[in-house]
C-alpha positions in Angstrom: 105.1 84.6 89.6 105.1 86.5 92.9 102.0 88.0 94.3 102.8 91.6 93.4 103.6 90.8 89.8 100.4 88.8 89.4 98.4 91.7 90.8 100.1 94.1 88.5 99.5 91.8 85.5 95.8 91.6 86.5 95.5 95.3 86.9 97.2 96.0 83.6 95.0 93.6 81.7 91.9 95.0 83.4 92.9 98.6 82.7 93.4 97.9 79.0 90.0 96.1 78.8 88.2 98.8 80.8 89.6 101.5 78.5 88.7 99.6 75.3 85.3 98.0 76.2 84.3 99.8 79.3 83.9 98.5 82.8 80.4 97.0 82.4 81.3 95.1 79.2 84.4 93.6 80.6 84.1 90.3 82.5 86.5 88.6 85.0 86.8 86.0 82.3 88.0 88.7 79.8 90.5 89.9 82.4 91.8 86.4 83.0 92.2 85.7 79.3 94.0 89.0 78.7 96.3 88.4 81.7 96.9 84.8 80.6 95.8 83.6 84.0 93.0 81.3 85.3 89.8 83.0 86.4 90.4 81.5 89.9 93.7 83.3 90.1 91.9 86.6 89.6 89.6 85.8 92.5 92.6 84.7 94.6 93.9 88.2 94.5 90.7 90.3 94.1 87.2 89.5 95.5 85.5 90.9 92.4 85.8 92.9 89.3 84.9 96.0 91.4 87.9 95.4 93.6 90.2 95.2 90.6 88.8 98.6 89.5 89.2 99.9 93.1 92.9 98.8 93.0 93.4 100.5 89.7 91.9 103.7 90.9 93.9 103.6 94.2 97.1 103.2 92.1 96.1 106.2 90.0 95.4 108.3 93.0 98.7 107.3 94.7 100.6 108.1 91.5 98.8 111.5 91.2 99.5 112.4 94.9 103.2 111.3 94.5 103.5 113.5 91.4 101.9 116.5 93.2 104.2 116.1 96.2 107.2 115.9 93.9 106.2 119.1 92.2 105.5 120.8 95.5 108.9 119.8 96.9 110.6 121.1 93.7 108.7 124.4 94.0 109.7 124.7 97.6 113.3 124.1 96.7 113.1 126.8 94.0 111.5 129.2 96.5 114.2 128.5 99.0 116.9 129.2 96.4 115.2 132.6 95.5 115.1 133.5 99.2 118.8 132.8 99.5 119.5 134.9 96.4 117.4 137.8 97.7 119.2 137.6 101.1 122.6 137.8 99.3 121.5 140.7 97.2 120.2 142.5 100.3 123.3 141.8 102.2 125.5 143.1 99.3 123.3 146.2 99.1 123.5 146.9 102.8 127.2 146.3 102.8 127.7 148.7 99.9 125.5 151.3 101.6 127.5 150.9 104.8 130.8 151.3 103.0 129.6 154.5 101.4 128.5 155.9 104.8 131.9 155.2 106.4 133.8 156.7 103.4 131.8 159.9 103.6 129.7 159.2 100.6 132.7 158.9 98.3 132.7 155.9 96.1 
């Protein structure tokens, strides 16, 4: 298994155990068993159980930021579309008003 996949496996196992039993009641041994890895492998990729939790939290924060940015970008695109529509409406209204003025008010 490559390093990223091993880290992901460890974090997934830890996340499941932390949710089920809590951080304090979960040991590195428990994480290793759940991930089907040797305890030494856990320590090869993470200094401690705390660092596993830190990695899980950082992933959560990154996912949340990515989601917020995607929503922001979508809203900005929608706002830009509304602006274009309003400009078109205003241009049509001004053009219509200009045509009425040059035709002496007759429609």
